[in-house]
GUDO-30890 format. One line per 8 residues: number of its first residue (from 0); their letters; for each residue x, y, z of N, C-alpha, C, O. Coordinates in pm, whole numbers, plus 32768, in hexadecimal, padded with zeros to 4 digits. Layout:
N
NUM	A	X/Y/Z/X/Y/Z/X/Y/Z/X/Y/Z ~ ... $
This chain:
83
0	MSEADLAD	E444/44A5/7749/E48F/44B0/77C4/E510/44FA/77A6/E53E/44FE/7734 ~ E548/4534/780A/E5C3/4582/77F4/E638/4525/77D5/E637/44AF/77FA ~ E69B/455A/7791/E713/450B/7772/E759/44DC/77F1/E78C/446C/77F6 ~ E75D/4531/7857/E79E/450C/78D6/E753/4499/7919/E792/443D/794E ~ E6CD/449D/7917/E67F/4430/7952/E691/43AF/7902/E69A/4343/793D ~ E696/43B8/787E/E6AC/4341/782C/E733/4304/784A/E73E/428A/7857 ~ E79A/4355/7856/E820/4322/7878/E81E/42DF/7901/E85C/4276/7914 ~ E7D7/4319/7961/E7CE/42DE/79E6/E781/425A/79E2/E7A9/41FA/7A25 $
8	LITNGQQE	E716/4253/7996/E6CA/41D7/7989/E722/4169/794D/E720/40F8/797D ~ E76E/4189/78E6/E7C5/4126/78A7/E830/40F6/790A/E84F/407F/790E ~ E867/4150/7957/E8CF/412D/79B9/E897/40E3/7A31/E8D6/4088/7A65 ~ E821/410A/7A5F/E7EA/40D9/7ADE/E761/4096/7ACF/E70F/409E/7B2A ~ E749/4055/7A5F/E6C7/401A/7A44/E697/3FB6/7AAC/E61F/3FAA/7AC2 ~ E6F1/3F70/7AEB/E6CA/3F0C/7B4F/E683/3F48/7BC7/E63D/3F02/7C0F ~ E694/3FC8/7BDD/E653/400B/7C4E/E5BE/401F/7C36/E574/403E/7C94 ~ E591/400F/7BBA/E504/4021/7B94/E4CD/40A9/7BC2/E459/40B4/7BEA $
16	KEYPASLD	E522/410E/7BBC/E4FA/4197/7BDC/E4A0/41CD/7B6E/E4B7/41B2/7AF8 ~ E43C/421A/7B93/E3E3/4259/7B32/E418/42E3/7B0C/E449/432E/7B61 ~ E40E/4303/7A8B/E43C/4383/7A57/E3C8/43CA/7A11/E377/4389/79CE ~ E3BE/444D/7A1E/E357/4497/79D6/E36C/4488/793F/E3DD/448A/790E ~ E2FE/4479/78F6/E307/446A/7865/E284/4496/7825/E21B/4497/7866 ~ E28C/44BA/77A7/E213/44DA/775B/E208/4477/76E8/E26A/4438/76C1 ~ E190/446B/76B2/E178/440F/7644/E12F/445A/75D5/E0D0/44A4/75EE ~ E15D/4444/755B/E117/4477/74E6/E0EF/43FD/7495/E143/43B9/745A $
24	WTGRQLPS	E06D/43E1/7493/E03A/436C/744A/DFEC/43A0/73D1/DF7A/43CD/73DE ~ E02A/4397/735C/DFF0/43C6/72DE/DFAE/4450/72EC/DF3D/4466/72C1 ~ DFF9/44AB/7329/DFCB/4535/7338/DF7E/4552/73B6/DF61/45C6/73D4 ~ DF5B/44ED/7401/DF13/4500/7480/DF7A/4510/74F0/DFCB/44B6/7507 ~ DF77/457F/7534/DFD9/45A0/759B/DFAA/4575/7625/DF3D/4599/7651 ~ DFFE/4527/766A/DFE9/4503/76F6/E065/4534/7740/E0C8/44EC/7748 ~ E062/45AE/7776/E0DA/45F1/77A5/E10E/45C9/782F/E181/45E8/784F ~ E0BF/4587/7880/E0E9/4575/790A/E0DE/44E4/7937/E088/44C2/7989 $
32	GAVRAKGN	E133/4490/7902/E137/4404/792A/E1BD/43E3/796B/E20A/443C/798F ~ E1D6/4362/7977/E254/4334/79B1/E27E/42B4/796A/E22B/426E/7930 ~ E2FF/4296/7971/E336/421D/7934/E39B/41E0/7993/E3E0/4227/79DC ~ E3A3/415A/7992/E409/4114/79E0/E42D/4093/7998/E3E0/4061/7947 ~ E4A2/405E/79B7/E4C9/3FDA/7985/E475/3F72/79CE/E452/3F87/7A43 ~ E455/3F03/798C/E404/3E9C/79CC/E440/3E13/79B1/E48F/3E00/7955 ~ E419/3DB4/7A04/E445/3D2A/79F4/E474/3CF1/7A78/E47E/3D38/7ADC ~ E491/3C71/7A78/E4C7/3C2D/7AED/E550/3BF5/7AC9/E5B3/3C3E/7ACC $
40	SSLSQVAR	E557/3B77/7AA8/E5D9/3B3E/7A84/E60E/3B7D/7A03/E687/3B8F/79F4 ~ E5B6/3B9D/79A6/E5E4/3BDD/792A/E61E/3C67/7946/E67B/3C92/7902 ~ E5E8/3CAE/79AA/E61B/3D32/79CC/E6AD/3D2B/79F7/E6FE/3D7C/79CB ~ E6CF/3CCC/7A4C/E75A/3CC0/7A79/E7B3/3C91/7A07/E827/3CB9/7A00 ~ E781/3C3C/79AE/E7D1/3C10/793B/E7EC/3C83/78DC/E85C/3C93/78AB ~ E787/3CD5/78C2/E79A/3D49/786A/E7FA/3DAB/78AA/E84D/3DE5/7864 ~ E7F1/3DC0/792D/E84A/3E1C/7974/E8DC/3DF3/7964/E935/3E48/7961 ~ E8F6/3D70/795A/E97F/3D3F/7949/E9AC/3D3C/78B8/EA22/3D29/789C $
48	SANKRYSL	E94F/3D4D/785A/E971/3D45/77CC/E9AD/3DC8/779B/E9A6/3E2F/77DE ~ E9E8/3DC3/7726/EA28/3E3A/76EE/E9C5/3E9E/76B7/E9DF/3F17/76BC ~ E952/3E70/7683/E8F8/3ECE/763E/E88E/3F0F/7697/E853/3F73/766E ~ E874/3EDA/770F/E816/3F16/776E/E78D/3F33/772F/E755/3F9F/7741 ~ E758/3ED2/76E5/E6D6/3EE3/76A3/E668/3EB2/7701/E638/3E41/76F5 ~ E640/3F06/775E/E5DE/3EE4/77C4/E550/3EDB/778A/E52F/3F1F/772A ~ E4FE/3E86/77C7/E46E/3E91/77B6/E445/3F0B/7807/E484/3F2C/786B ~ E3DA/3F4E/77DD/E3B0/3FC8/7820/E31D/3FC0/7848/E2CD/3F7E/7806 $
56	KLYLDKYV	E2FC/4005/78B3/E271/4015/78DD/E253/40AA/78DA/E299/40FA/7917 ~ E1E9/40CF/7890/E1BE/4159/7885/E141/416C/78DA/E0DF/4123/78CC ~ E144/41CF/7932/E0D1/41F3/7985/E098/4276/794D/E0D0/42E1/7965 ~ E02B/426D/7905/DFF4/42E4/78C4/DFAF/4341/7925/DFA4/43B9/790A ~ DF7F/430C/7996/DF34/435E/79F4/DF80/4377/7A77/DF44/438E/7ADF ~ E004/4372/7A70/E055/4380/7AE9/E041/4408/7B2D/E036/440F/7BA8 ~ E03B/4473/7ADF/E034/44F9/7B18/DFB0/4541/7AF9/DF92/45A8/7B36 ~ DF62/450B/7A9C/DEE1/4545/7A78/DE79/44D8/7A86/DE71/447C/7A35 $
64	DGQNLDGI	DE29/44E3/7AEE/DDC2/447F/7B09/DD68/446B/7A90/DD31/44CC/7A5A ~ DD59/43F0/7A64/DCFF/43D1/79F7/DD3A/43E3/796D/DCF8/43C3/790A ~ DDB5/4417/7961/DDF2/4423/78DD/DE08/4397/78A6/DE44/4342/78E8 ~ DDD7/437E/782B/DDE5/42F9/77F1/DDE3/4302/7759/DDCB/436C/7720 ~ DDFB/4293/771C/DDF8/4288/768A/DD88/4227/7669/DD9A/41AD/766C ~ DD15/425D/7648/DC9E/420C/762A/DC81/41A7/7697/DC65/4133/767B ~ DC88/41D3/7716/DC69/417F/7788/DCDF/4133/77C0/DCD1/40EF/7826 ~ DD52/413B/7781/DDCA/40F4/77AF/DE1F/4153/7802/DE46/41BD/77D3 $
72	GTIDLQNS	DE3C/412C/7880/DE89/4180/78DA/DF19/4153/78EA/DF6E/41A2/7913 ~ DF35/40D4/78C9/DFBC/409C/78D6/DFDD/404B/785A/DF8A/3FFD/782B ~ E055/405D/7826/E081/4014/77AF/E106/3FD1/77CE/E162/4011/7802 ~ E112/3F50/77AE/E18F/3F06/77BA/E1CE/3EF8/7731/E18D/3ECD/76D1 ~ E24D/3F1C/7727/E299/3F0C/76AB/E300/3E9E/76C3/E35E/3EB0/7711 ~ E2F0/3E2D/7682/E348/3DBA/7696/E3C1/3DC3/7639/E3B6/3DEE/75C6 ~ E434/3D9B/766C/E4AF/3DA3/761E/E4D0/3D21/75D4/E52F/3D1F/7586 ~ E486/3CB7/75EA/E49D/3C34/75AA/E527/3BFE/75CA/E563/3BB9/7578 $
80	FRG	E559/3C1C/763F/E5DE/3BEC/766B/E5D8/3B57/7688/E57C/3B27/76C9 ~ E63A/3B10/7658/E647/3A81/7675/E6CC/3A6B/76BA/E735/3A82/767E ~ E6C8/3A3E/7737/E742/3A2A/7785/E780/39A3/7777/E7E7/3988/77B4 $
Protein backbone atom coordinates (compact mmCIF):
# COMPACT_ATOMS: atom_id res chain seq x y z
CA UNK A 1 0.00 0.00 0.00
CA UNK A 2 1.18 3.53 -0.52
CA UNK A 3 2.86 5.43 2.31
CA UNK A 4 0.07 8.04 2.21
CA UNK A 5 -2.62 5.35 2.56
CA UNK A 6 -0.72 3.71 5.43
CA UNK A 7 -0.47 7.05 7.24
CA UNK A 8 -4.21 7.60 6.71
CA UNK A 9 -5.03 4.10 7.99
CA UNK A 10 -2.95 4.70 11.13
CA UNK A 11 -4.62 8.07 11.73
CA UNK A 12 -8.18 7.03 10.82
CA UNK A 13 -8.30 3.27 11.46
CA UNK A 14 -11.63 3.44 13.27
CA UNK A 15 -13.33 4.36 10.01
CA UNK A 16 -12.53 0.86 8.66
CA UNK A 17 -11.87 2.37 5.23
CA UNK A 18 -10.44 0.00 2.62
CA UNK A 19 -7.18 0.91 0.89
CA UNK A 20 -5.69 -0.59 -2.28
CA UNK A 21 -2.78 -2.91 -1.51
CA UNK A 22 -0.69 -5.65 -3.06
CA UNK A 23 0.64 -8.80 -1.44
CA UNK A 24 3.87 -10.67 -2.07
CA UNK A 25 3.68 -14.10 -0.45
CA UNK A 26 7.05 -15.89 -0.83
CA UNK A 27 7.45 -14.55 -4.36
CA UNK A 28 3.82 -14.96 -5.40
CA UNK A 29 2.42 -11.59 -6.46
CA UNK A 30 -1.20 -10.60 -5.74
CA UNK A 31 -1.23 -7.02 -7.04
CA UNK A 32 -4.82 -5.89 -6.63
CA UNK A 33 -6.20 -6.38 -3.14
CA UNK A 34 -7.35 -4.16 -0.31
CA UNK A 35 -6.59 -3.74 3.39
CA UNK A 36 -8.47 -2.18 6.30
CA UNK A 37 -8.24 -2.03 10.08
CA UNK A 38 -10.56 -4.51 11.79
CA UNK A 39 -12.05 -5.10 15.21
CA UNK A 40 -14.81 -3.89 17.49
CA UNK A 41 -13.95 -2.82 21.03
CA UNK A 42 -10.28 -3.58 20.40
CA UNK A 43 -10.35 -1.26 17.37
CA UNK A 44 -11.41 1.73 19.46
CA UNK A 45 -8.87 0.84 22.17
CA UNK A 46 -6.05 0.62 19.63
CA UNK A 47 -7.17 3.92 18.07
CA UNK A 48 -6.72 5.59 21.48
CA UNK A 49 -3.33 3.95 22.14
CA UNK A 50 0.03 5.46 21.30
CA UNK A 51 1.27 2.69 18.99
CA UNK A 52 -1.82 2.26 16.71
CA UNK A 53 -1.08 -1.44 16.11
CA UNK A 54 -4.34 -2.37 14.39
CA UNK A 55 -5.54 -5.82 13.45
CA UNK A 56 -5.91 -5.91 9.68
CA UNK A 57 -8.22 -7.57 7.18
CA UNK A 58 -6.78 -8.31 3.73
CA UNK A 59 -9.17 -8.73 0.79
CA UNK A 60 -7.21 -10.54 -1.91
CA UNK A 61 -10.03 -10.50 -4.46
CA UNK A 62 -11.28 -6.95 -3.94
CA UNK A 63 -10.46 -5.73 -7.45
CA UNK A 64 -9.70 -8.97 -9.32
CA UNK A 65 -12.50 -11.50 -9.21
CA UNK A 66 -11.22 -14.87 -8.03
CA UNK A 67 -7.74 -13.66 -7.07
CA UNK A 68 -6.73 -15.77 -4.07
CA UNK A 69 -3.88 -17.46 -2.27
CA UNK A 70 -4.43 -21.20 -2.58
CA UNK A 71 -8.20 -20.73 -2.31
CA UNK A 72 -8.05 -18.07 0.43
CA UNK A 73 -9.70 -14.76 -0.52
CA UNK A 74 -9.61 -12.98 2.86
CA UNK A 75 -6.91 -12.98 5.54
CA UNK A 76 -7.22 -11.60 9.08
CA UNK A 77 -4.03 -10.43 10.79
CA UNK A 78 -4.56 -10.22 14.56
CA UNK A 79 -2.57 -7.75 16.64
CA UNK A 80 -2.89 -9.66 19.97
CA UNK A 81 -3.97 -6.42 21.67
CA UNK A 82 -5.06 -6.76 25.27
CA UNK A 83 -7.09 -3.84 26.62
